[in-house]
VMD Tcl script that draws the C-alpha trace (Angstrom):
set ca {
  {-21.65 6.09 -0.55}
  {-20.71 2.84 -1.56}
  {-19.43 0.20 1.11}
  {-15.71 0.52 2.10}
  {-13.47 -2.07 0.91}
  {-11.85 -2.10 4.19}
  {-12.87 -0.98 7.53}
  {-10.56 -0.86 10.72}
  {-12.51 -0.65 13.74}
  {-10.86 0.43 16.99}
  {-7.49 -1.72 16.28}
  {-5.13 -2.01 18.94}
  {-1.55 -3.50 19.29}
  {0.82 -3.68 22.35}
  {4.24 -5.07 22.35}
  {5.17 -5.60 26.12}
  {4.84 -2.06 27.60}
  {4.56 -0.23 24.35}
  {1.14 0.68 23.10}
  {2.00 0.58 19.15}
  {-1.51 1.06 18.00}
  {-4.06 2.55 20.24}
  {-7.77 2.11 19.22}
  {-7.34 3.48 15.50}
  {-10.41 3.21 12.93}
  {-9.72 3.93 9.23}
  {-11.59 2.93 6.06}
  {-10.66 2.72 2.52}
  {-13.16 2.91 -0.72}
  {-12.93 1.30 -4.32}
  {-10.69 3.13 -6.45}
  {-9.21 5.39 -3.68}
  {-5.77 6.03 -2.23}
  {-5.48 6.82 1.49}
  {-2.17 8.30 2.53}
  {-0.83 7.11 5.68}
  {1.86 9.57 7.36}
  {3.42 9.80 10.64}
  {7.02 9.80 12.24}
  {9.02 6.58 12.58}
  {7.34 4.93 15.80}
  {3.93 6.65 14.91}
  {2.16 3.25 14.70}
  {1.52 3.32 10.96}
  {3.49 0.24 9.97}
  {2.07 -1.90 12.87}
  {-1.43 -0.90 11.96}
  {-0.75 -1.98 8.20}
  {0.93 -5.21 9.29}
  {-2.32 -6.09 11.23}
  {-4.36 -5.77 7.83}
  {-1.58 -7.74 6.08}
  {-1.78 -10.73 8.62}
  {1.92 -9.94 9.85}
  {0.51 -9.26 13.32}
  {-2.48 -10.37 15.22}
  {-4.46 -7.49 16.54}
  {-5.09 -7.29 20.23}
  {-8.55 -5.97 20.18}
  {-10.84 -4.39 17.42}
  {-12.17 -5.77 14.35}
  {-11.21 -5.73 10.34}
  {-14.28 -5.66 7.95}
  {-14.06 -6.32 4.18}
  {-16.77 -5.46 1.84}
  {-18.96 -4.86 4.95}
  {-18.32 -8.24 6.45}
  {-16.12 -9.16 9.67}
  {-13.15 -11.06 8.96}
  {-10.40 -12.76 10.74}
  {-6.96 -11.85 9.57}
  {-4.14 -13.78 11.49}
  {-1.64 -14.65 8.56}
  {-0.63 -13.44 5.25}
  {-2.54 -16.28 3.69}
  {-5.91 -15.00 5.38}
  {-4.92 -11.44 3.94}
  {-4.48 -12.95 0.52}
  {-7.60 -14.92 0.98}
  {-9.52 -11.58 1.31}
  {-8.14 -9.94 -1.59}
  {-5.10 -8.20 0.33}
  {-1.68 -7.87 -1.11}
  {1.37 -5.89 0.35}
  {4.12 -4.21 -1.72}
  {7.16 -3.65 0.80}
  {9.61 -1.19 0.20}
  {12.17 -3.92 -0.59}
  {9.57 -5.12 -3.28}
  {10.93 -8.63 -2.32}
  {11.96 -9.69 -6.07}
  {14.24 -12.56 -6.98}
  {16.74 -10.46 -8.88}
  {18.14 -13.55 -11.05}
  {14.73 -14.28 -12.23}
  {12.77 -12.72 -14.96}
  {9.32 -11.06 -14.60}
  {7.29 -14.18 -15.38}
  {9.19 -16.31 -12.88}
  {8.63 -13.57 -10.28}
  {4.92 -12.97 -10.76}
  {4.38 -16.85 -10.24}
  {7.18 -17.50 -7.71}
  {5.56 -20.16 -5.34}
  {2.32 -20.34 -7.34}
  {3.93 -21.54 -10.65}
  {1.51 -22.97 -13.44}
  {1.98 -26.60 -14.39}
  {1.34 -28.69 -17.53}
  {-0.72 -31.72 -17.24}
  {2.39 -33.62 -17.02}
  {3.35 -31.75 -13.81}
  {6.04 -29.69 -15.46}
  {6.48 -25.96 -15.40}
  {4.34 -24.14 -17.91}
  {6.84 -21.31 -18.99}
  {4.92 -20.43 -22.09}
  {1.38 -19.94 -19.92}
  {3.03 -18.05 -17.43}
  {4.88 -15.77 -19.90}
  {1.60 -15.03 -21.64}
  {-0.32 -14.09 -18.41}
  {2.80 -12.02 -17.34}
  {2.49 -10.04 -20.52}
  {-1.13 -9.30 -20.30}
  {-1.05 -8.01 -16.84}
  {2.14 -6.00 -17.29}
  {0.63 -4.48 -20.56}
  {-2.42 -3.73 -18.55}
  {-0.12 -1.76 -16.16}
  {2.49 -0.48 -18.40}
  {2.26 -0.65 -22.16}
  {5.82 0.32 -22.59}
  {7.20 -2.76 -20.58}
  {9.12 -4.57 -23.17}
  {11.88 -6.73 -21.79}
  {9.94 -8.94 -19.82}
  {12.51 -11.80 -20.40}
  {15.42 -9.98 -18.56}
  {16.43 -10.69 -14.93}
  {14.57 -8.09 -12.86}
  {18.01 -6.88 -11.54}
  {18.42 -5.27 -14.96}
  {15.29 -3.30 -14.73}
  {14.90 0.18 -13.86}
  {13.14 1.06 -10.38}
  {9.95 1.89 -12.03}
  {9.92 -1.31 -14.02}
  {10.64 -3.33 -10.77}
  {7.73 -1.54 -9.18}
  {5.62 -2.66 -12.29}
  {6.42 -6.30 -11.54}
  {5.77 -6.09 -7.79}
  {2.34 -4.52 -8.46}
  {1.73 -7.08 -11.28}
  {2.36 -9.96 -9.05}
  {-0.14 -8.55 -6.35}
  {-2.97 -7.71 -8.88}
  {-2.31 -10.96 -11.03}
  {-4.15 -12.98 -8.12}
  {-7.26 -10.41 -8.19}
  {-6.14 -8.29 -5.35}
  {-8.68 -5.65 -4.57}
  {-6.77 -4.01 -1.45}
  {-2.90 -3.09 -2.05}
  {-0.78 -1.79 0.82}
  {2.10 0.00 -0.76}
  {5.08 0.72 1.70}
  {7.05 3.81 0.33}
  {6.56 3.10 -3.30}
  {8.77 5.96 -4.78}
  {11.45 5.83 -2.08}
  {14.82 5.92 -4.04}
  {13.52 6.65 -7.20}
  {14.06 9.50 -9.78}
  {11.55 11.84 -11.15}
  {10.86 10.12 -14.11}
  {10.60 6.66 -12.27}
  {8.40 8.52 -9.41}
  {5.92 9.52 -12.37}
  {5.64 5.94 -13.63}
  {4.73 4.72 -10.43}
  {2.25 7.59 -10.20}
  {0.55 6.39 -13.42}
  {0.73 2.85 -12.16}
  {-1.33 3.97 -9.10}
  {-3.71 5.83 -11.36}
  {-4.28 2.80 -13.36}
  {-5.09 0.67 -10.25}
  {-7.47 3.48 -9.00}
  {-9.46 3.34 -12.45}
  {-9.57 -0.55 -11.71}
  {-11.49 -0.08 -8.64}
  {-8.28 -1.19 -6.51}
  {-8.05 0.36 -3.07}
  {-4.52 1.55 -1.97}
  {-3.15 2.36 1.46}
  {-0.06 4.23 0.89}
  {2.58 4.35 3.47}
  {4.77 7.22 3.19}
  {7.40 9.77 4.87}
  {7.12 11.98 1.69}
  {4.60 14.63 2.04}
  {4.54 15.64 -1.65}
  {4.21 12.15 -2.62}
  {1.11 11.66 -0.45}
  {-0.25 14.92 -1.95}
  {0.34 14.04 -5.32}
  {-0.95 10.29 -5.12}
  {-3.74 10.25 -2.51}
  {-7.23 11.23 -2.24}
  {-7.39 11.41 1.58}
  {-4.37 11.61 4.24}
  {-4.49 10.07 7.87}
  {-1.96 10.98 10.28}
  {-0.78 8.87 13.15}
  {1.12 9.86 16.17}
  {2.30 7.71 19.28}
  {-0.10 5.05 18.19}
  {-3.21 7.11 17.91}
  {-5.02 8.33 14.84}
  {-4.64 12.35 14.90}
  {-7.29 12.53 11.91}
  {-8.28 11.95 8.40}
  {-8.75 14.81 5.78}
  {-9.56 15.08 2.08}
  {-6.01 15.97 0.49}
  {-7.64 18.58 -1.48}
  {-9.05 20.39 1.63}
  {-5.94 20.76 3.64}
  {-2.53 22.52 3.06}
  {0.69 20.57 3.41}
  {1.48 22.94 6.57}
  {-1.77 21.96 8.08}
  {-0.83 18.10 7.61}
  {2.76 18.93 8.69}
  {0.97 20.37 11.95}
  {-1.00 17.13 12.39}
  {2.34 14.84 12.19}
  {4.27 17.23 14.64}
  {1.69 18.76 16.82}
  {-0.67 15.73 16.77}
  {-3.36 18.34 16.22}
  {-6.38 18.67 13.74}
  {-6.20 21.51 11.23}
  {-8.81 23.52 13.13}
  {-7.00 23.00 16.39}
  {-3.53 24.65 15.06}
  {-2.78 28.29 15.41}
  {-1.15 30.42 12.89}
  {1.90 30.79 15.35}
  {2.40 26.88 15.61}
  {2.45 26.40 11.91}
  {4.89 29.09 11.56}
  {7.10 27.45 13.81}
  {7.10 24.41 11.84}
  {9.46 25.96 9.43}
}
mol new
graphics top color blue
foreach p $ca { graphics top sphere $p radius 0.5 }
foreach p [lrange $ca 0 end-1] q [lrange $ca 1 end] { graphics top cylinder $p $q radius 0.2 }
display resetview
């Protein structure tokens, strides 16, 4: 097996009297999508925010390409090739795609002026790589479809050589056609060897997009399974019952419906 892109080892995080994440270990390989499922409050967002540098972990360690690293801020995460695409996408609606891609990291001419031509060229290259049908690159992003907006958010992440993407509910509020576009974007990222943690409430999305699925409940990891080797009912049992598929009874699974 190749070295994992990411290894989360025994991570824990407490907020006052609440144990939000309790001794959780996960890994992610190049070109792989790991879906992270669980009810609200299960701990999945807190876990991922420790990898993204939004929260420091209380205990445990993070390894990137086999090396132990310290991630205390989003800048630390970015330094290690980790980018997060939040559900809100955090795009500046009044700006076009190139301006959004380089927001806060603008290219300058030797005279110190904004190099709009260079930024537009770089934006076209990365967007064509992801989505060859992306034409209206100079439109304000508020005029783009949901799938195109996802393209801009993903392009912004990979433009600066991200190897690890955290995607939070990437298909929320998208129609079937736009959801299919995001699925194709994810397949393209996999082909490039990028690893993706996919946080979702949608079981169907996770089964369509993920190679493995990890389920959390009450801050703990219930387990991780190859998506091709479990049924949706078994994963639903992991979410609701907090049991591994081999521990679930037919009667318990029947009661889930």
